[in-house]
N, C-alpha and C positions, 0 to 999 in steps of 0.2 A: 614600325614607326621609326625606331632608332636607326635602322638600316637606311630608310628613306632620307633621314636627316644627314647621315654620313655621306650618302651619295650626293646630296645637294651641295654639301660642303666641298666635296671632291670636284664637282663640276664648276664651282666658283674659282677654284685654284687652278685646275687643269682645263684649259679651253683650246680653241682653235689655234691661238698663237703658240701654245706649247707644242702642238704637233707640227706646225709649219717650221718653227725654229729647229725642232728635233730632226725633221726630215732634211733640212738644209745642212745641219751639222753632220748627219750621217753621210749625206752626199759629198760634202767637202772632205770628210775623212776617207771615204772610198776613193775619190779622185786622187787625193794626195798620196795614198798608199800605192795605187797602181802607177802613178807617175814617178814614184820614188822621192816625193817631196816630204822629208821628215825633219823635225827639229825638236829640241828639248827646251821648250819654253818654261820659265819658272812658275811653279804652282802658286807661289805667294802673290803673283800678279792678280789672280782672281780675287783674293781677299782684299787687297789694297785698292784695286781699281773698281771693283763691282760690289762685293758683299758688304764691305764697310759702309759705303754711301747708301746702299739700299736699306740696310738695317737701321741706319741713322734716320732715313726718311720714314720707315715704318714706325720707329719710336716716336718721332715728331708727330706723325698722323694720329697715333694712338693717344698721345698727350692731348691733342686738340679734341679728340672724341670725348675724353674724360672731362675736359673743361666744358664742352658743350652739354654734357649730361648734367653737370652742376648748374649751369645757367638755365637749362630747361626746368630743373627742379625749383630754382628760384622763381622763375616765371610762373609756374603752375601754383606753387605754394602761396605766393603773394596775391595771385588772382583769387584763390579760394578764401584767403584771409579777408580780402575786401568784401567778398560776398557775405561772409559771416558777420562782418561789421554792419552791413546794411540789414541783416536779419536780426541781430541780437543787441545792437547798441541803441537802437531808437527807443524812445519812451512810449510812443504810440505804435502798436503793431498792425493796425488796420491800414496799411499802405502797400502800394504795388512796387516799392523800391527793390525788395529782394528778388521779386520775379524778373524785373527789368535787368538787374545786375546779373542774375543767373544766366539769362539769355545772352547778355553782352559778353560774359566770360566764355561761354560756349562759342560765340562768334570769334572771339580772340583766338581761341585754341584752333578752330577750323582754319582761320586765316593764316595763323602761324604755320600750320602743317602745309598749307598750300604754298606759302611764300618760300619755305625752305626746300621745296622740291623743284623750284624754278631754276633756270640758269641765272648766273649773276646779272646778265643784261636784263632779263625779264624781271628779276627781283627789283632792280633799280627803277624800272618803269612803273612798277605797281606798289612801290613802298608807301606812297601817299595813302593808299587804302588802309594800310595797317595803322598809320598815324591818325587817320580819321577815327578809327576805333579807340585809340588811346585818348583822343579828344573827348569822345563820348564817355569814356571811363572816368576822366577827370570831372566832367560836368555832372555826371550822375553821382559821383562820390560827394561832391559839394552839396548835393541835395540833403545829405544827412543833417545839415544844420537846421533844415526846416522841420525835422522830426525830433528835435530836442537833444541832439548830440553836441557835446561841448567842443570848444575850439581846440583843446589839446588833443582830443580823439580825431578831430578833423585833420589836424596836422599829421597825425600818425598815418591816417589813410592816404594822405598826399605823399608821404614817404613810400608807402606800398606801391602807389602808382609810379613813382619815380624809379623804384627798384625793378618793376616789371619792364619799363622802357629800357633800362640799362641792361637787363638780362636779355631782352630781345636784340639790342644792339650788339651784345657780345656774340649771340648766336649768328647774327648777320655777318659779323666780321669773320667768324669761323667758316661760314658758308661761302663768302665771296673771296676770301684770301686763303690760299692753300699753302702747303709746304713749298719751299723754294723751287720755283719753276726750272731754273737753270740746273739745279742738282738732279731733279727728276728727269730732265731731258738727257743730261750726261749719263745717268744710270741706264735709261732705256736704250741709248745708242750702244753702250757697251754690252748690255744684256743680250740684245738681239744680234750684235755683230760678233761677240766673243766666241760662241760655239762654232761659228763658221770659220773665222780666221785662225782658230786653234786646230784646224784640220791637220796640219803637219805634226802637231804635238800628239793628237790622238792616233794618227797613223804610225808614229814612232813607238807606240805602246802595244801595237797589235801582236807582236811576238811574245808578249808577256801573258797573253790570255789564250784559252783554248779556242778552237775554230768557231765555236758557237757564241763566243762572248767578246769578239773584237770591238763591237759597237756599244758595249755597255757604258763606257766612259762618256762618249758624246751624248748619248741618250740621258744619262744621269745629270750631266752638267746642264743640259738644255732644260730638263724638267725642273731642276732645283732653281735655276736662275729666273726662268720665266714665272715659276710659281711665286717666288718672292716678289716679283714685279706685280703680279696679279693681286697679291695680298695688300701691297701698298696702294694699288688703285682702288680697292674696295674700302680701305680705311680713309682714303683721301677726302671723300665727302660723306660725313657721318649721317646725313639727313636723306640720302636718296633711297634708302630702304631696299637696296639691292644686296649688299653684303650682310652676312649673318651678325656682324658686330655693329650694324648701324642702329641709330636711335629711332625708335618707332614712336611717333607722337600719336597717341590715341585720343583724338579729339572728343570722342563720345564718352570716354571713361570719366571725364570731369563731371558730367551730369550725374553719374552714380555717386561720385565722391561728395558732391554738394548736397545730395539727399533730397 
C-alpha cells in the first residue's frame, strides 16, 4: 500500500511534460555538441531566474491552502454549532427543527463541495444556489424564537450564520483568485525554455563526464525544474482533489458528526 502511495506521488510530480522537456534538452545538448556550439553560462542564473520565483509561488500556494483549511474548519464548526443550538436550546423538544437543520447543514456541505470543484466562471454562475441555502439557514435559525429560545441566544446563532457566510466567501476568494498570474507565466516560460537554450552549456560539460554520463545534467535540470512546476500547479487549486495535498471536503462525514 505504501509503495502504491509513493508511486502515485511520483506520477503527480513526473508527468508527460517532464519527458517532453527532458527529450528536448537532450536533443539540444546533442546538436550543440556535434555543431561545436559551447558556452559557459553562469549557474546562478538558474537560481535567480527560475528557482527563486518558483519556490516563492509554491510558498504562496501553500499558504493559501493552509488558510483554506482554516476557513473550511470555521464553516463546518459553525454549521454544526447551529444544529446543536436547534437540538439543545429549545424548551420544547417535540419539534422538527433539529431534523430540518441537520438536512440543511448536509445540503450546505454537499453544495460547498460541488461549488469549489467548478471553474471560476461556473462558480459565479451558480453562486446564487449557495446563497439560497444561506437564506434558508437564516430563516430556519430564526424559528428558534418560536420554541422558547431567548433573544440573546438568537443573536448568537445569527453570528454563527454570519461566520459561515464569511468562511464560504474566504474559500471562494481562494478558489477564484490564484497566485500572481504573471509570475506563474514567467516561471513556466523559463522552466520550459531554459533546459533547451542551455544546450551549449550542457555541451561544454561533456568532457567532464564519462561516455555514459554526458546527458546527466540536462536530464537532471529538466526533471528538477518541471517537477517544481508540477508541484506548484497541484497546490494552486487546493479544492480540485487532484494533488495529494488538496483539501478533501467529506460532505457525508458531517452526518456522522452530528449524530
